[in-house]
Residue, then its C-alpha position, 0 to 999 in steps of 0.5 A: x538574472x540569476x535571481x529571476x531564474x530561481x524565482x521561476x524555478x520556485x514558481x514552477x515547483x509550486x505547481x508540483x506541490x499537490x502531487x508531492x503532497x499526495x505522494x508523501x501522504x500516500x507513503x505515510x499512510x502506506x507505511x502505517x498500513x504496512x506496519x499494521x499488516x506486519x503486526x497482524x500477519x505476525x500475530x495471526x501467524x503465531x496464533x494460528x500456527x498453534x492450531x494448524x501448520x503449513x500453508x493454510x496458516x500462512x494464507x489465512x494470516x496473509x489474507x486477514x492482514x492484507x484486508x485489514x491494512x487495505x481497509x485502513x489504507x482506503x479510509x485514510x487515503x480517500x479522506x486525505x490523499x485523494x480527497x480532491x479526486x473523489x468524483x465517484x460515490x464512496x462505495x464505488x471508490x472503495x470497490x475500485x480501490x480493492x480492485x486496484x489493490x488486488x494487483x498489489x496484493x498478488x504482487x505482494x503475495x508472489x514476492x513474499x511467498x517466494x522470498x520466504x518459501x524458496x529463498x528462506x528469508x525470515x517471514x517478516x523480512x519477506x513480507x516487508x520487502x514485498x510490501x515495499x515493492x508493491x507500493x509503487x504499483x499501487x500508487x500508480x494504479x490508484x491514479x490511473x484507475x481508482x481516482x482517474 
């Protein structure tokens, strides 16, 4: 009886395999995208701070780093993570990915800006924390909107 129950459990877990694979793929790609974002954000901030000061540097570095990591994430997620859900034309998926990611980007911006400018956390810690918080938001809305 116990052996039969474990077989049933294993069989039922097999039905979750695509969802687990998708989540792990999304997290791995997102981790690479976050590393790319942090690297670009840090490098651009250091370069641009020599040319200007204040919020302009922060927002320019944030915007460029965000777009580079977003394109990276779209290309890899579209090719690997959501390949079985690609029912629309590539350009439409890319557009919807950007629309969905705008919410995550605004969430990232709000958290990062607040942690850095109001709570005075180190720049990379503020940005990294914000990226982690936005990951769940992005994953859910890519399922609901981008690839639904």
